[in-house]
C-alpha positions, -999 to +999 in steps of 0.1 A: +184+098-186+182+063-188+154+046-164+158+011-154+138-021-144+154-043-124+130-078-114+117-072-081+130-102-060+106-099-030+093-137-024+060-139-040+063-104-057+045-107-094+042-067-101+066-045-122+076-012-120+070+001-150+049-017-183+055-018-220+024+013-221+041+039-205+076+031-225+063+054-257+055+086-235+086+080-215+107+077-246+089+107-259+098+129-228+132+118-243+141+087-215+157+054-222+144+024-205+160-006-199+146-039-185+161-068-167+149-095-189+118-113-175+110-082-151+074-082-162+067-117-175+048-125-137+024-096-147+016-104-185+043-085-198+070-110-214+104-088-230+090-088-266+066-066-258+087-041-241+114-041-270+083-037-292+079-002-276+114+008-276+128-004-244+159-022-244+164-056-225+196-063-203+206-096-191+211-089-154+203-069-123+240-058-124+235-044-157+201-024-152+222-007-120+256+000-137+232+014-168+210+034-154+205+066-139+171+065-129+160+030-109+126+022-105+108-004-085+081-019-070+095-027-031+130-013-026+154-022+004+131-012+030+100-025+020+118-058+011+131-066+043+139-104+033+162-100-003+165-061-007+196-052+008+213-069-016+206-037-038+226-018-013+258-032-031+247-023-068+235+015-061+258+048-066+265+082-056+237+108-071+217+080-086+182+084-085+156+057-068+119+054-068+097+029-056+082+019-018+108+021+010+096+019+041+107+051+055+090+049+089+103+013+092+133+007+106+164+037+112+194+015+100+180+009+071+175+043+057+205+050+070+224+024+044+203+038+017+215+070+022+249+060+025+252+047-009+250+085-020+215+077-042+188+096-044+156+084-030+122+093-037+094+072-016+060+069-032+043+061+007+052+097+011+036+114-014+014+142+000-027+138-001-032+170-024-050+169-055-018+179-077-002+147-061-035+126-071-022+112-103+012+103-082-004+087-054+007+049-059-002+041-021-034+050-025-033+028-054-022-004-042-045+000-008-076+006-034-068-030-052-058-046-015-095-037-008-107-047-038-088-082-030-100-087+004-127-092-004-125-117-031-103-138-008-130-136+021-154-145-002-137-170-013-133-184+021-163-183+032-187-212+036-215-196+026-224-171-004-225-134-002-260-126-020-293-132-016-307-160-037-343-172-038-346-205-053-369-233-055-358-245-023-362-217-002-342-183+001-305-178+012-302-145+034-271-123+023-237-126+038-228-096+064-196-075+062-180-051+086-153-030+074-129-014+102-110+017+088-125+036+060-093+044+042-085+037+007-091+005+009-121+002+030-136+022+008-129+000-021-137-032+004-173-015+006-181-014-031-168-048-038-188-064-008-219-044-019-212-051-055-213-091-046-249-086-029-237-082+013-246-065+034-220-039+047-213-021+076-184+001+084-166+015+112-138+042+112-131+069+139-136+100+122-172+104+117-162+123+086-162+094+064-202+084+071-212+101+042-190+079+016-200+050+033-237+056+026-225+068-008-215+033-018-244+018+000-231+006+030-244+014+071-220+035+093-220+020+126-214+048+149-203+045+184-207+068+216-171+075+217-155+107+200-121+103+189-096+133+196-079+146+165-094+114+142-075+127+116-045+142+105-035+176+079-031+144+052-064+127+061-054+093+079-065+087+109-048+095+141-034+069+167-055+073+199-049+065+236-055+029+253-084+042+266-102+050+237-092+016+223-101-002+250-138+013+253-139+010+213-135-027+213-157-029+241-185-012+220-174-029+185-176-063+202-219-070+199-212-056+163-184-079+155-202-110+168-231-102+140-207-109+111-200-134+084-168-115+069-150-089+090-120-072+070-098-047+091-075-018+077-065+000+102-028+009+097-012+045+115+018+052+096+053+044+116+034+026+146+018-007+152-015-011+138-040-011+167-062-045+179-093-034+172-109-070+174-097-090+206-095-126+209-130-130+229-146-108+198-129-135+179-147-165+200-182-148+201-183-148+163-199-175+144-181-206+135-171-201+098-167-169+100-139-150+079-118-123+094-093-105+068-067-083+082-048-055+056-028-042+091-012-082+094+024-068+082+023-039+111+013-064+141-022-065+129-059-051+140-067-089+152-053-098+185-050-133+168-037-127+137-003-140+124+016-120+096+015-143+064-002-168+075-043-180+075-053-197+106-085-213+126-093-201+162-128-207+178-138-220+147-132-185+127-105-183+098-083-156+102-064-145+070-030-120+083-020-117+043+004-096+028+014-077-005-024-085-013-021-064-042+009-084-052-021-111-067-037-090-092-003-083-108-012-071-142-037-041-131-015-036-102+017-026-125-005-008-151-015+017-124+014+015-106+035+021-137+014+055-147+016+067-111+058+066-114+054+079-155+036+109-138+060+111-114+091+110-132+077+138-153+072+163-128+104+156-111+127+158-151+123+182-172+147+186-201+162+153-191+174+175-160+168+164-122+149+202-119+147+188-079+130+221-064+120+216-025+095+246-025+075+222-046+060+198-018+054+170-039+094+165-045+104+180-010+081+154+011+087+122-012+130+131-011+140+102+008+178+106+011+202+128-003+239+138-008+244+106+024+221+121+047+184+115+053+169+146+036+132+139+046+123+163+075+092+139+085+115+111+086+139+128+106+118+140+130+101+102+137+133+089+144+146+120+168+173+132+143+180+170+145+168+187+118+189+195+089+197+235+075+171+238+046+193+236+013+166+251-004+164+247-042+190+225-064 
């Protein structure tokens, strides 16, 4: 089977789906690899590195799609809502597509992908199990987002993070608050702590308290109990507006004391909950920074503008999107390993070994034979259930 790697076309995207490092392992397993010229250049992977490892370079995107049995991307159409639609004309029946597809974003887009007849596997839907951990690209990218969020916020803050004792006096450490303790939040806590800040974190799931404390952070406890705080996959669940209203009231004082607030709360398929209101921003010290990792989903801060950096009431609010792309070298290395593990799991003896009793394949399969094949996605969009095809 031939794996194709087209150049990413989302504006500003610098990652690449596969890096030269993983090519020998895939070739050893019987795959051929074709790379669009320049696909890895911005991730520190020039064409010559791919050729050296045994891949073939082809001149155009159309050549990749025409040649390959499997297309691997970072941001496929769906996740790339700006320029990704151009790929629809290039996809063909039974071609395998693997990447970020934002399956709970737009029913129309998912239906357009299904209509091509391609078999799309969505990395966002990877189950959070020990077996699937090495394939979990969503967690991998979230970890990079959490790390970069702290660096960007620290660079914006007009003060330093660690305590410093100098001949001119002692500088007190900056205070950093992380709202949402998932993968991104945990990495943000660890990074801010390494930089010397006093770190606090809040999450509606009491179970994460121990994780926060293990990284040296202080867990903010509010006299507020969430109903069914997390789902079976370990993600925080959406709460009612009354809960969020009370949460905002209690968080106001905590937020006002911070130099940096990093928000990470995202509910799959839903608008991000508002955790930081305009009034809370007004109470912060001028010069403070809010970095909103949920900006693409509407933002956890009421004032966030997706893709923009603004200043309100003297507070800088950063609505960054696609932050992992700002560390393209290591983001691509890690993503390529996730995809390689997934490819070796679904392809055996150079044939797609699609077994829908395997939760990894069943949960990530988005489209097949012209239909939306994923039960979770169908339920989300209120589509009737498909008859289970069993194994193929």
